[in-house]
Backbone as JSON, one array per atom type, in Angstrom:
{
  "sequence": "MTKGYSYNLKSERDFESVNVARYVKERAKHFEVAIDPDAAAAFREGKITDVREVLKSEDIFKDTKKGIRPSEKELIEAFGTSDHLKIAEIIITKGLIQYSEKYREEQREKKRRRIMELVRVNCIDSQTGHPLPIQRIENAFKEARIAIKDGKTAEDQLQDVLKELRKILPLKMDTKKYDLSIPIKFASYSRNIIKQYGNVLQEKWEGDSLSLRIEVPAGLSEEFFDKVNALTHGEAQINEIR",
  "N": [[22.69, 5.13, 25.87], [19.7, 4.88, 24.09], [19.3, 4.14, 20.7], [17.93, 6.61, 18.65], [16.27, 7.62, 20.63], [15.94, 9.62, 23.6], [15.0, 8.85, 25.96], [14.31, 8.04, 29.32], [13.43, 5.74, 31.84], [12.49, 6.86, 34.73], [10.85, 8.22, 36.63], [7.81, 7.65, 38.54], [5.62, 8.3, 37.02], [6.58, 7.93, 34.43], [6.73, 5.12, 34.29], [4.04, 4.42, 34.56], [2.81, 5.41, 32.28], [3.93, 4.13, 30.17], [4.21, 2.04, 27.24], [4.1, -1.48, 26.77], [5.82, -4.52, 25.89], [5.07, -7.81, 26.54], [6.24, -10.9, 27.59], [5.57, -14.22, 28.24], [7.26, -16.72, 29.75], [7.06, -18.98, 31.4], [4.36, -20.08, 33.53], [4.67, -18.62, 35.93], [6.66, -16.91, 35.28], [7.46, -14.02, 33.7], [8.46, -11.53, 31.32], [9.32, -8.19, 30.47], [9.53, -5.35, 28.22], [9.96, -1.84, 27.72], [8.36, 0.01, 25.25], [8.01, 1.73, 22.03], [4.94, 1.65, 20.67], [4.07, 1.85, 17.95], [6.46, 1.62, 16.56], [7.12, -0.93, 17.39], [5.2, -2.48, 16.08], [6.02, -2.02, 13.46], [8.52, -3.23, 13.58], [7.83, -5.9, 13.94], [6.72, -6.36, 11.47], [8.88, -6.24, 9.87], [9.7, -3.82, 8.91], [11.27, -2.2, 10.42], [14.49, -2.91, 11.51], [16.36, -2.66, 13.5], [16.31, -3.21, 16.8], [16.7, -1.35, 18.77], [15.52, 0.96, 17.96], [12.97, 0.6, 18.66], [12.79, 0.38, 21.39], [12.16, 2.01, 24.51], [13.74, 1.94, 26.65], [16.66, 0.05, 27.33], [16.51, -1.77, 29.31], [15.46, -4.86, 30.81], [12.47, -5.99, 32.21], [10.68, -7.42, 35.02], [8.39, -6.48, 35.99], [7.27, -3.75, 34.61], [5.89, -1.37, 35.34], [6.3, -1.24, 38.08], [8.97, -1.13, 38.1], [10.57, -3.36, 38.49], [13.26, -5.5, 38.04], [14.64, -8.44, 36.46], [17.1, -10.85, 37.59], [20.45, -11.45, 36.29], [20.87, -14.16, 36.17], [18.27, -15.18, 36.03], [17.53, -14.26, 33.51], [19.31, -15.64, 31.82], [18.51, -18.27, 32.33], [15.96, -18.23, 31.28], [16.21, -17.28, 28.62], [18.63, -18.12, 27.61], [20.66, -16.36, 27.32], [22.14, -13.25, 28.38], [22.08, -10.97, 27.04], [20.63, -7.99, 26.53], [19.49, -6.77, 24.23], [19.1, -8.88, 22.42], [17.32, -10.39, 23.91], [15.23, -8.56, 24.09], [14.38, -8.5, 21.42], [13.21, -11.04, 21.2], [11.12, -10.82, 23.07], [9.57, -8.72, 21.97], [8.9, -9.77, 19.47], [7.6, -12.23, 20.03], [5.98, -11.7, 22.16], [3.16, -10.13, 23.9], [1.66, -7.08, 23.09], [1.09, -4.46, 25.26], [-0.87, -1.75, 25.71], [-0.59, 1.57, 26.95], [-2.93, 3.63, 28.8], [-2.79, 6.26, 28.07], [-1.73, 6.11, 25.45], [-3.8, 4.68, 24.21], [-5.84, 6.57, 24.38], [-4.81, 8.59, 22.77], [-4.88, 7.27, 20.3], [-7.62, 6.91, 20.02], [-8.42, 9.56, 19.72], [-7.19, 10.22, 17.28], [-8.64, 8.51, 15.65], [-11.18, 9.52, 16.0], [-10.9, 12.04, 14.8], [-10.45, 11.19, 12.2], [-12.91, 9.99, 11.57], [-14.6, 12.23, 11.7], [-13.57, 13.64, 9.53], [-14.28, 11.89, 7.46], [-17.04, 12.18, 7.56], [-17.25, 14.88, 6.87], [-16.26, 14.86, 4.24], [-17.93, 13.08, 2.83], [-20.58, 13.78, 3.27], [-23.38, 16.08, 3.08], [-25.26, 19.03, 4.02], [-28.53, 18.26, 4.27], [-30.63, 20.0, 4.02], [-29.74, 22.4, 2.91], [-27.98, 21.62, 0.95], [-25.33, 22.18, 0.98], [-21.8, 21.7, 1.76], [-20.65, 20.54, 5.0], [-19.21, 22.44, 7.58], [-16.19, 21.63, 9.34], [-16.08, 22.35, 12.03], [-18.73, 22.49, 12.79], [-19.45, 19.83, 12.57], [-17.78, 18.73, 14.52], [-18.84, 19.93, 16.83], [-21.34, 18.7, 16.85], [-20.56, 16.07, 17.31], [-19.72, 16.27, 19.97], [-22.11, 17.03, 21.21], [-23.71, 14.82, 20.68], [-22.35, 12.97, 22.05], [-20.53, 11.04, 21.0], [-19.11, 7.88, 21.05], [-15.98, 6.47, 20.59], [-14.91, 3.45, 19.22], [-12.47, 1.14, 20.15], [-11.83, -1.29, 18.88], [-12.65, -1.18, 16.22], [-12.28, 0.06, 12.89], [-12.11, 3.47, 11.66], [-13.6, 3.72, 9.33], [-15.31, 1.5, 9.52], [-16.9, 2.27, 11.6], [-18.35, 4.39, 10.7], [-21.08, 4.39, 9.7], [-22.61, 3.83, 12.0], [-21.98, 6.05, 13.52], [-23.03, 8.11, 11.92], [-25.73, 7.56, 12.17], [-26.23, 8.4, 14.78], [-25.48, 11.09, 14.61], [-27.37, 12.13, 12.87], [-29.51, 12.66, 14.43], [-29.06, 15.12, 15.29], [-27.89, 16.69, 13.26], [-28.84, 17.67, 9.91], [-28.06, 15.44, 7.93], [-26.8, 14.11, 4.86], [-25.63, 11.54, 2.91], [-23.9, 11.64, -0.1], [-23.03, 11.78, -3.61], [-21.59, 13.62, -6.33], [-21.71, 14.14, -9.85], [-19.61, 15.2, -12.48], [-18.93, 16.73, -15.63], [-15.97, 17.52, -17.18], [-14.03, 19.77, -19.1], [-10.87, 20.26, -20.01], [-8.43, 22.52, -20.98], [-5.73, 21.66, -23.15], [-3.23, 22.68, -22.48], [-3.2, 22.77, -19.75], [-3.72, 20.24, -18.97], [-1.82, 18.14, -18.54], [-0.45, 18.47, -16.03], [-2.53, 18.9, -14.27], [-4.28, 16.79, -14.38], [-3.76, 14.37, -12.81], [-3.99, 15.38, -10.22], [-6.65, 16.24, -10.13], [-7.91, 13.78, -10.38], [-7.59, 12.71, -7.86], [-9.7, 13.53, -6.36], [-11.96, 12.02, -6.74], [-13.85, 9.38, -8.35], [-12.99, 8.5, -11.53], [-15.05, 8.29, -14.25], [-15.2, 8.45, -17.01], [-12.82, 9.14, -19.57], [-11.23, 11.0, -22.02], [-9.46, 12.26, -24.88], [-10.16, 15.14, -26.67], [-9.65, 16.78, -29.4], [-8.18, 19.76, -28.69], [-8.37, 19.48, -25.94], [-8.89, 17.88, -22.73], [-11.29, 15.6, -21.78], [-13.21, 14.77, -19.01], [-15.22, 12.67, -17.01], [-16.31, 12.66, -13.81], [-16.91, 11.33, -10.56], [-17.62, 12.71, -7.51], [-17.26, 12.86, -3.95], [-19.91, 14.38, -2.19], [-19.39, 16.24, -0.16], [-17.0, 17.32, -0.88], [-17.41, 18.93, -3.03], [-17.38, 21.81, -3.35], [-14.73, 22.39, -2.71], [-13.53, 20.91, -4.72], [-14.37, 22.3, -7.06], [-13.04, 24.74, -6.62], [-10.36, 23.89, -6.7], [-10.08, 22.87, -9.34], [-10.54, 25.21, -10.83], [-8.4, 26.75, -9.92], [-6.2, 25.27, -10.83], [-6.49, 25.46, -13.57], [-6.65, 28.09, -14.11], [-9.19, 29.14, -14.27], [-10.1, 28.42, -16.78], [-11.17, 25.95, -17.38], [-14.04, 24.0, -18.28], [-16.84, 23.2, -16.4], [-19.43, 21.08, -15.74], [-22.24, 20.09, -13.95], [-23.72, 16.91, -13.7], [-26.97, 16.15, -13.55]],
  "CA": [[21.63, 5.87, 25.19], [19.03, 4.06, 23.1], [19.32, 4.77, 19.39], [16.68, 7.23, 18.23], [15.51, 8.11, 21.77], [16.66, 10.11, 24.77], [13.98, 8.58, 26.97], [14.75, 7.21, 30.43], [12.38, 5.43, 32.8], [12.99, 7.25, 36.04], [9.79, 8.58, 37.57], [6.63, 6.77, 38.6], [4.77, 8.66, 35.89], [7.14, 7.26, 33.26], [6.36, 3.7, 34.31], [2.6, 4.27, 34.42], [2.34, 5.79, 30.95], [4.71, 3.44, 29.14], [3.66, 0.89, 26.53], [4.93, -2.63, 27.14], [5.72, -5.84, 25.25], [5.15, -8.76, 27.66], [6.49, -12.27, 27.12], [5.43, -15.2, 29.32], [8.1, -17.9, 29.54], [6.33, -20.01, 32.12], [3.22, -19.49, 34.21], [5.07, -17.67, 36.97], [7.79, -16.11, 34.81], [7.21, -13.18, 32.54], [9.47, -10.5, 31.12], [8.76, -7.05, 29.75], [10.36, -4.22, 27.79], [9.22, -0.62, 27.42], [8.46, 0.16, 23.79], [7.16, 2.58, 21.22], [4.06, 0.64, 20.07], [4.05, 1.93, 16.49], [7.73, 1.06, 16.11], [7.06, -2.37, 17.64], [4.43, -3.06, 14.98], [6.89, -1.97, 12.28], [9.57, -4.23, 13.79], [7.23, -7.21, 13.68], [6.46, -6.46, 10.03], [10.15, -6.19, 9.16], [9.97, -2.47, 8.39], [12.38, -1.75, 11.26], [15.34, -4.07, 11.81], [17.17, -2.38, 14.69], [15.4, -3.23, 17.94], [16.92, -0.16, 19.59], [14.58, 1.98, 17.5], [11.66, 0.26, 19.25], [12.86, 0.42, 22.85], [12.24, 3.24, 25.3], [14.85, 1.66, 27.56], [17.21, -1.27, 27.03], [16.33, -2.62, 30.48], [14.45, -5.91, 30.82], [11.73, -5.91, 33.47], [9.69, -8.42, 35.42], [7.2, -5.64, 36.11], [7.73, -2.44, 34.15], [5.27, -0.29, 36.11], [6.91, -1.18, 39.4], [10.41, -1.0, 37.92], [11.25, -4.56, 39.0], [14.1, -6.12, 37.01], [15.11, -9.8, 36.77], [18.55, -11.02, 37.73], [21.11, -11.99, 35.1], [20.65, -15.6, 36.21], [16.91, -15.44, 35.54], [17.53, -14.03, 32.07], [20.01, -16.75, 31.16], [17.66, -19.46, 32.46], [14.78, -18.09, 30.43], [16.5, -16.98, 27.22], [19.92, -18.66, 27.21], [21.58, -15.24, 27.14], [21.84, -12.07, 29.2], [22.14, -9.84, 26.12], [19.32, -7.34, 26.6], [18.93, -6.51, 22.91], [18.62, -10.15, 21.88], [16.13, -10.74, 24.68], [14.18, -7.63, 23.68], [13.87, -8.96, 20.13], [12.32, -12.18, 21.46], [9.93, -10.33, 23.77], [8.76, -7.93, 21.05], [8.43, -10.63, 18.39], [6.73, -13.3, 20.51], [5.16, -11.27, 23.29], [1.9, -9.41, 23.74], [1.8, -5.64, 23.27], [0.14, -3.89, 26.21], [-0.88, -0.31, 25.48], [-0.94, 2.43, 28.08], [-4.19, 4.35, 28.61], [-2.44, 7.48, 27.33], [-1.62, 5.76, 24.04], [-5.14, 4.33, 23.74], [-6.6, 7.81, 24.22], [-4.27, 9.25, 21.58], [-5.38, 6.56, 19.13], [-9.05, 7.23, 19.91], [-8.54, 10.92, 19.19], [-6.86, 10.14, 15.86], [-9.76, 7.85, 14.98], [-12.3, 10.48, 16.04], [-10.62, 13.03, 13.76], [-10.63, 10.52, 10.92], [-14.35, 9.83, 11.34], [-15.13, 13.55, 11.39], [-13.16, 13.96, 8.16], [-15.11, 11.08, 6.58], [-18.35, 12.83, 7.53], [-17.1, 16.13, 6.11], [-16.02, 14.57, 2.82], [-18.98, 12.28, 2.19], [-21.93, 14.23, 3.58], [-23.76, 17.48, 2.94], [-26.46, 19.44, 4.75], [-29.65, 17.85, 3.42], [-31.56, 21.12, 3.87], [-29.17, 23.44, 2.05], [-27.17, 21.04, -0.11], [-23.96, 22.65, 1.1], [-20.91, 20.92, 2.64], [-20.7, 20.87, 6.43], [-17.92, 22.85, 8.16], [-15.67, 20.66, 10.3], [-16.41, 22.77, 13.38], [-20.13, 22.1, 13.03], [-19.43, 18.37, 12.78], [-17.16, 18.49, 15.82], [-19.82, 20.31, 17.85], [-22.36, 17.65, 16.88], [-19.92, 14.92, 17.97], [-19.75, 16.51, 21.41], [-23.5, 17.03, 21.66], [-24.22, 13.44, 20.59], [-21.49, 12.14, 22.9], [-20.1, 9.91, 20.18], [-18.08, 7.04, 21.67], [-15.13, 5.83, 19.6], [-14.63, 2.06, 19.58], [-11.08, 0.77, 19.91], [-11.67, -2.48, 18.06], [-13.17, -1.0, 14.87], [-11.67, 1.15, 12.14], [-12.95, 4.65, 11.47], [-14.52, 3.42, 8.24], [-16.31, 0.55, 10.0], [-17.78, 2.94, 12.57], [-18.98, 5.57, 10.1], [-22.54, 4.31, 9.61], [-23.15, 3.95, 13.35], [-21.81, 7.45, 13.93], [-24.0, 8.91, 11.16], [-27.05, 7.33, 12.76], [-26.34, 9.27, 15.96], [-25.36, 12.49, 14.21], [-28.59, 12.55, 12.18], [-30.44, 13.14, 15.45], [-28.67, 16.51, 15.56], [-27.59, 17.38, 12.01], [-29.54, 17.19, 8.71], [-26.99, 14.86, 7.12], [-27.12, 13.29, 3.7], [-24.48, 11.02, 2.16], [-24.2, 11.8, -1.51], [-21.94, 12.06, -4.54], [-21.97, 14.45, -7.47], [-20.99, 13.83, -11.08], [-19.28, 16.38, -13.28], [-18.2, 16.65, -16.89], [-14.94, 18.55, -17.24], [-13.25, 19.96, -20.32], [-9.66, 20.95, -19.56], [-7.53, 22.87, -22.08], [-4.57, 20.78, -23.21], [-2.05, 23.3, -21.85], [-3.26, 22.53, -18.3], [-4.14, 18.86, -18.72], [-0.77, 17.21, -18.11], [-0.13, 18.56, -14.61], [-3.74, 18.97, -13.44], [-5.04, 15.55, -14.52], [-3.6, 13.46, -11.67], [-4.5, 16.05, -9.02], [-8.11, 16.2, -10.21], [-8.34, 12.39, -10.15], [-7.55, 12.41, -6.43], [-10.94, 13.98, -5.72], [-13.08, 11.1, -6.89], [-13.77, 8.23, -9.24], [-13.11, 8.9, -12.93], [-15.96, 7.39, -14.96], [-14.83, 8.49, -18.43], [-11.67, 10.0, -19.86], [-10.85, 10.96, -23.44], [-8.91, 13.46, -25.48], [-11.0, 15.67, -27.75], [-8.98, 17.92, -30.01], [-7.21, 20.47, -27.85], [-8.8, 19.45, -24.53], [-9.1, 16.59, -22.06], [-12.64, 15.49, -21.22], [-13.32, 13.84, -17.89], [-16.45, 12.57, -16.21], [-15.82, 12.25, -12.5], [-17.87, 11.28, -9.45], [-16.93, 13.31, -6.37], [-18.05, 12.92, -2.72], [-20.62, 15.66, -2.17], [-18.77, 17.18, 0.77], [-15.8, 17.9, -1.5], [-17.79, 19.58, -4.28], [-16.89, 23.18, -3.42], [-13.27, 22.3, -2.74], [-13.21, 20.4, -6.05], [-14.53, 23.42, -7.98], [-11.96, 25.7, -6.38], [-9.1, 23.3, -7.15], [-10.07, 22.83, -10.81], [-10.38, 26.58, -11.32], [-7.04, 27.2, -9.61], [-5.26, 24.56, -11.69], [-6.67, 25.83, -14.98], [-6.81, 29.55, -14.16], [-10.57, 29.43, -14.61], [-10.39, 28.13, -18.19], [-11.85, 24.66, -17.53], [-15.5, 23.99, -18.26], [-17.34, 22.23, -15.42], [-20.89, 20.95, -15.77], [-22.76, 19.04, -13.09], [-24.69, 16.0, -14.3], [-28.06, 15.98, -12.58]],
  "C": [[21.01, 4.99, 24.11], [18.96, 4.8, 21.78], [17.96, 5.34, 19.04], [15.88, 7.82, 19.37], [16.44, 8.65, 22.85], [15.77, 9.91, 25.99], [14.56, 7.68, 28.06], [13.58, 6.97, 31.37], [12.9, 5.72, 34.19], [11.86, 7.46, 37.05], [8.65, 7.57, 37.53], [5.71, 7.05, 37.43], [5.25, 8.0, 34.6], [6.66, 5.82, 33.18], [4.87, 3.51, 34.06], [2.12, 4.52, 33.0], [3.02, 5.02, 29.82], [3.93, 2.29, 28.52], [4.64, -0.27, 26.66], [4.72, -3.8, 26.19], [5.99, -6.85, 26.36], [5.24, -10.18, 27.11], [6.44, -13.22, 28.31], [6.23, -16.44, 28.96], [7.46, -19.12, 30.16], [5.23, -19.31, 32.89], [3.62, -18.4, 35.2], [6.23, -16.77, 36.53], [7.4, -15.32, 33.57], [8.21, -12.03, 32.52], [8.9, -9.41, 30.22], [9.85, -6.09, 29.29], [9.45, -3.04, 27.5], [9.44, -0.24, 25.96], [7.69, 1.37, 23.27], [6.25, 1.62, 20.44], [4.01, 0.67, 18.55], [5.33, 1.33, 15.91], [7.75, -0.45, 16.31], [6.3, -3.09, 16.53], [5.27, -3.1, 13.71], [8.01, -3.01, 12.37], [9.03, -5.63, 13.48], [6.99, -7.44, 12.19], [7.74, -6.42, 9.2], [10.51, -4.84, 8.59], [11.07, -1.77, 9.19], [13.18, -2.99, 11.64], [16.19, -3.89, 13.06], [16.24, -2.26, 15.9], [15.55, -2.0, 18.82], [16.0, 0.99, 19.19], [13.19, 1.76, 18.09], [11.65, 0.54, 20.75], [12.89, 1.83, 23.42], [13.38, 3.15, 26.3], [15.37, 0.28, 27.21], [17.11, -2.22, 28.22], [15.27, -3.69, 30.21], [13.79, -5.88, 32.19], [10.93, -7.18, 33.73], [8.34, -7.72, 35.56], [7.63, -4.21, 35.79], [7.18, -1.31, 35.01], [5.88, -0.14, 37.49], [8.43, -1.04, 39.32], [11.2, -2.19, 38.41], [11.97, -5.27, 37.85], [14.5, -7.53, 37.42], [16.62, -9.81, 36.95], [19.13, -11.55, 36.43], [20.89, -13.5, 35.02], [19.28, -15.95, 35.65], [16.83, -15.25, 34.03], [18.17, -15.18, 31.32], [19.17, -18.02, 31.2], [16.49, -19.41, 31.47], [15.12, -17.98, 28.94], [17.83, -17.56, 26.71], [20.95, -17.59, 26.95], [21.2, -14.13, 28.11], [21.92, -10.8, 28.36], [20.75, -9.2, 26.02], [18.69, -7.11, 25.22], [18.39, -7.78, 22.26], [17.34, -10.59, 22.59], [14.96, -9.85, 24.28], [13.56, -8.03, 22.35], [12.88, -10.11, 20.32], [11.01, -11.7, 22.09], [9.0, -9.59, 22.81], [8.14, -8.81, 19.97], [7.38, -11.63, 18.86], [5.74, -12.87, 21.59], [3.88, -10.56, 22.9], [2.14, -7.93, 24.0], [0.7, -5.14, 24.19], [0.22, -2.37, 26.12], [-1.26, 0.45, 26.74], [-2.25, 3.14, 27.77], [-3.94, 5.64, 27.84], [-2.38, 7.2, 25.84], [-2.99, 5.43, 23.46], [-5.96, 5.59, 23.48], [-6.12, 8.59, 23.0], [-4.8, 8.6, 20.3], [-6.87, 6.82, 18.92], [-9.26, 8.61, 19.3], [-8.21, 10.95, 17.7], [-8.02, 9.55, 15.07], [-10.97, 8.78, 14.93], [-12.13, 11.53, 14.94], [-10.83, 12.44, 12.37], [-12.11, 10.36, 10.59], [-14.99, 11.17, 10.99], [-14.79, 13.96, 9.96], [-13.97, 13.15, 7.15], [-16.52, 11.67, 6.45], [-18.29, 14.09, 6.67], [-17.02, 15.87, 4.61], [-17.25, 13.97, 2.15], [-20.39, 12.8, 2.38], [-22.12, 15.72, 3.28], [-24.95, 17.76, 3.85], [-27.65, 19.15, 3.85], [-30.66, 18.97, 3.19], [-31.06, 22.17, 2.89], [-28.41, 22.89, 0.85], [-25.72, 21.44, -0.06], [-23.12, 21.7, 1.97], [-21.0, 21.41, 4.07], [-19.32, 21.29, 6.93], [-17.49, 21.86, 9.23], [-16.02, 21.04, 11.73], [-17.84, 22.4, 13.75], [-20.22, 20.6, 13.3], [-18.85, 18.05, 14.15], [-18.11, 18.84, 16.96], [-20.92, 19.26, 17.98], [-21.83, 16.38, 17.53], [-20.03, 15.07, 19.49], [-21.17, 16.43, 21.95], [-24.08, 15.61, 21.67], [-23.44, 12.47, 21.47], [-21.08, 10.85, 22.18], [-18.96, 9.17, 20.87], [-17.3, 6.32, 20.57], [-14.75, 4.43, 20.08], [-13.21, 1.68, 19.19], [-10.93, -0.33, 18.88], [-12.17, -2.37, 16.63], [-12.48, 0.17, 14.19], [-12.64, 2.32, 12.04], [-14.01, 4.38, 10.41], [-15.64, 2.48, 8.7], [-17.31, 1.18, 10.97], [-18.64, 4.03, 11.95], [-20.5, 5.51, 10.12], [-23.2, 4.44, 10.98], [-23.07, 5.39, 13.85], [-22.83, 8.34, 13.21], [-25.41, 8.76, 11.72], [-27.27, 8.23, 13.97], [-26.31, 10.74, 15.57], [-26.63, 13.01, 13.54], [-29.68, 13.0, 13.16], [-30.22, 14.63, 15.73], [-28.49, 17.32, 14.28], [-28.43, 16.82, 10.86], [-28.54, 16.65, 7.7], [-27.54, 14.06, 5.95], [-25.82, 12.85, 3.03], [-24.82, 11.08, 0.68], [-22.91, 11.94, -2.31], [-22.48, 12.95, -5.65], [-21.1, 14.09, -8.67], [-20.8, 15.1, -11.9], [-18.63, 15.97, -14.59], [-17.23, 17.82, -16.93], [-14.31, 18.58, -18.62], [-12.07, 20.84, -19.95], [-8.77, 21.25, -20.75], [-6.23, 22.07, -22.01], [-3.35, 21.36, -22.5], [-2.03, 23.11, -20.34], [-3.41, 21.04, -17.96], [-3.05, 18.0, -18.08], [-0.51, 17.27, -16.61], [-1.37, 18.6, -13.71], [-4.5, 17.65, -13.38], [-4.96, 14.67, -13.28], [-4.12, 14.08, -10.37], [-6.02, 15.98, -8.99], [-8.63, 14.8, -9.91], [-8.37, 12.02, -8.67], [-8.85, 12.75, -5.72], [-12.09, 13.0, -5.87], [-12.79, 9.97, -7.85], [-14.0, 8.67, -10.68], [-13.94, 7.85, -13.68], [-15.64, 7.32, -16.45], [-13.65, 9.44, -18.6], [-11.33, 9.87, -21.33], [-10.31, 12.31, -23.88], [-9.79, 13.87, -26.65], [-10.34, 16.93, -28.29], [-7.94, 18.53, -29.1], [-7.61, 20.49, -26.38], [-8.93, 18.01, -24.03], [-10.49, 16.6, -21.45], [-12.66, 14.42, -20.15], [-14.75, 13.84, -17.36], [-16.03, 11.97, -14.88], [-16.93, 12.31, -11.46], [-17.12, 11.68, -8.18], [-17.81, 13.22, -5.12], [-18.64, 14.32, -2.54], [-19.97, 16.69, -1.26], [-17.54, 17.87, 0.21], [-16.13, 18.76, -2.71], [-17.24, 21.0, -4.4], [-15.37, 23.23, -3.5], [-12.79, 21.84, -4.12], [-13.29, 21.52, -7.09], [-13.36, 24.39, -7.86], [-10.62, 25.18, -6.92], [-9.0, 23.28, -8.67], [-9.85, 24.23, -11.38], [-8.98, 27.12, -11.07], [-6.02, 26.56, -10.56], [-5.31, 25.03, -13.14], [-6.86, 27.33, -15.18], [-8.21, 29.94, -14.66], [-10.97, 29.08, -16.03], [-11.07, 26.78, -18.41], [-13.36, 24.85, -17.54], [-15.96, 22.87, -17.33], [-18.86, 22.22, -15.46], [-21.32, 19.8, -14.87], [-23.8, 18.22, -13.84], [-25.78, 15.73, -13.28], [-28.97, 14.82, -12.98]]
}
């Protein structure tokens, strides 16, 4: 049993959907192991030290999808050992990670969700000035047939996505600035939470209150108001700087 997993490569579907680390020893000789790709990245970075936490199976393959395994002689000739865990470490460290289509699709969906959240946070409806509900953004994604690019981060794709969404939605990227006066009895525990909503431009103590000037992404303005009022039981003063 592989540590951390109860996964076994048995069916054809298992082999087709698995992610692989592939190591080429010579032109005609290559070796593979079935892996968790996120754990493999962590192993390469030194965040995971036990290779068994990376492996879906401790088997070494010549072709994982076909289930073809090398002989012990071939392993010794290539790696100087037949110890599967030692060989797996070499393959994962020096080899190329090959992602299954299932994994790629999962990553695209995560990136799509991240881009939608960036739109929600940073944009407002240019006609009403109100934040955009996530469902409205998701519907616009579908209508615009937004294609997520594997090789770019969500942040790097945002401007291209906004260009397409503006054909459907009245989008405007904006920020809002607020002056806050928070009674001292709420300041200590609310201060750090409030700072998470934007960029603090000014901060000072004035008598029995904490004064903050903060710049908040426009899409978070209503959520920001609600949070400040909840933290201070409605006793904070909030003024928008226009």
